[in-house]
C-alpha positions in Angstrom: -1.8 9.1 -0.1 0.4 6.1 -0.9 4.1 6.4 -1.4 5.1 5.2 -4.8 8.1 2.9 -4.6 11.2 3.9 -6.6 9.6 2.6 -9.9 12.3 4.1 -12.1 15.2 2.3 -10.5 16.9 -0.1 -12.9 17.0 -3.7 -11.7 19.0 -6.5 -13.3 16.7 -9.1 -14.8 17.5 -12.7 -13.9 16.4 -16.0 -15.4 14.4 -18.6 -13.4 17.7 -20.0 -12.1 18.9 -16.7 -10.7 21.5 -16.1 -13.4 21.9 -12.6 -14.8 20.5 -12.1 -18.3 22.5 -8.9 -19.0 19.2 -7.0 -19.2 18.1 -4.1 -17.0 14.6 -2.8 -16.6 12.7 -0.3 -14.5 11.5 -1.6 -11.2 7.9 -1.1 -12.2 8.3 -3.1 -15.4 10.1 -5.9 -13.5 7.3 -6.2 -11.0 4.5 -5.8 -13.5 5.9 -8.5 -15.7 6.9 -11.0 -13.0 10.6 -10.8 -13.9 13.1 -12.3 -11.5 15.6 -9.9 -9.8 17.8 -9.7 -6.8 16.8 -8.5 -3.3 18.8 -8.5 -0.1 17.5 -8.9 3.5 19.3 -8.4 6.8 18.6 -10.3 10.0 19.9 -8.3 13.1 20.1 -11.0 15.7 20.2 -10.5 19.5 21.4 -14.1 20.2 21.6 -13.7 24.0 17.8 -13.1 24.1 16.9 -15.0 21.0 15.3 -12.0 19.4 15.4 -10.5 15.9 15.1 -6.9 14.8 12.0 -6.2 12.7 10.6 -3.1 11.2 7.0 -2.1 10.7 6.5 -0.8 7.2 4.9 2.7 6.9 1.1 2.8 6.5 1.8 4.8 3.4 3.7 2.0 1.6 2.2 0.6 -1.6 3.3 -2.9 -0.8 2.6 -4.5 2.6 1.7 -1.4 4.6 1.9 -1.7 8.4 3.4 -5.2 8.2 6.5 -6.4 10.0 9.5 -7.1 7.8 13.2 -7.2 7.7 15.6 -4.5 6.7 15.6 -5.4 3.0 15.5 -4.0 -0.5 16.3 -4.3 -4.2 19.7 -4.6 -5.7 19.8 -1.6 -8.0 21.9 -1.4 -11.3 25.3 -3.0 -11.0 25.4 -3.0 -7.2 26.9 -6.0 -5.5 24.7 -7.9 -3.0 26.8 -6.7 -0.1 26.8 -3.0 -1.2 23.0 -3.2 -1.6 22.7 -4.7 1.9 24.9 -2.0 3.4 22.9 0.7 1.6 19.6 -0.6 2.9 20.8 -0.9 6.5 22.2 2.7 6.4 19.0 4.1 4.7 16.3 2.3 6.6 17.8 2.0 10.2 20.9 4.2 10.1 23.4 1.5 10.8 26.8 0.9 9.2 26.9 -2.9 9.2 30.4 -3.2 7.9 31.7 -3.3 11.5 29.6 -6.3 12.5 30.9 -9.2 10.4 28.0 -9.8 8.0 27.4 -13.4 7.1 25.3 -15.0 4.5 22.5 -17.4 5.5 20.9 -18.5 2.2 19.3 -17.4 -1.0 15.7 -18.2 -1.4 13.6 -18.0 -4.6 10.3 -16.1 -4.1 7.4 -16.2 -6.5 4.7 -14.0 -5.0 2.0 -12.2 -7.0 3.9 -8.9 -7.2 7.4 -10.1 -6.6 9.5 -12.7 -8.4 12.9 -12.5 -6.9 16.0 -14.2 -5.5 16.2 -13.0 -1.9 19.7 -13.1 -0.4 19.5 -13.3 3.4 22.4 -12.2 5.6 22.8 -11.8 9.3 24.7 -10.0 12.0 24.9 -11.2 15.6 24.6 -7.8 17.3 22.2 -6.3 19.7 21.7 -2.7 18.6 19.6 -0.7 21.0 16.5 0.7 19.5 17.4 4.3 20.6 20.6 4.1 18.5 18.6 3.4 15.3 17.7 6.2 12.9 14.6 5.0 11.0 13.6 6.2 7.6 10.2 7.7 8.3 9.1 7.4 4.6 9.7 3.6 4.8 9.0 2.7 8.4 6.8 3.5 11.3 8.7 1.6 14.0 11.5 -0.9 14.8 11.3 -3.5 17.5 12.9 -6.7 18.7 10.6 -9.7 18.6 11.2 -13.2 20.1 12.5 -15.4 17.3 10.2 -18.3 18.1 7.2 -16.0 18.2 8.2 -14.7 14.7 8.6 -18.2 13.4 5.1 -19.2 14.7 3.6 -16.1 13.1 5.2 -17.0 9.8 4.1 -20.6 10.1 0.6 -19.5 10.8 0.7 -17.0 7.9 -0.1 -14.1 10.2 -1.3 -11.0 8.5 1.1 -9.0 10.7 4.2 -10.1 8.8 5.3 -9.9 5.1 6.5 -13.5 5.1 4.4 -16.5 4.0 5.3 -20.0 5.0 6.5 -22.2 2.2 9.4 -24.6 1.5 11.8 -21.8 0.9 11.0 -20.0 4.2 11.1 -23.4 6.0 14.7 -23.8 4.7 15.5 -20.3 5.8 14.1 -20.8 9.3 15.8 -24.2 9.7 19.1 -22.4 9.1 18.1 -19.6 11.5 17.3 -22.2 14.2 20.9 -23.3 14.0 22.2 -19.7 14.2 19.9 -18.4 16.9 18.8 -21.4 19.1 22.0 -23.4 19.3 
């Protein structure tokens, strides 16, 4: 049985430039009608070993089951981006990221078949041992650290193992990550 995403959450509808319209719609309506909305994503970076924390989505997820992804989610209602990011990190991996000096990387515009959004990417430079993470079993089946360059190659090659697809927006994101992780 597939787990239905939180279709009744209200998301703020954005215009194609990422500006708020003042309109809120149910998540299911936003996705069905290709409406832009905000999402947040967290890169947990183990800089010393040039690795990033990824999570494998549950096999029961409606979207992208079993694929590797970031700790990420929708900005619901009137949440700020940072509040949404903190909520997702706490819910999905059991980490309070306030203590780690969260920094913004970039906002990318995504236009995928089931997801038109502005994805706001943040990072923390902190190795957090896997055994200290408390994963949300409904959302995830595992968490792991993966070599950053291996992940980048997987994305460039449009690997079916990851949720990312290589395009100009992701190239911009990875160029910025190169500066953060590899320098």
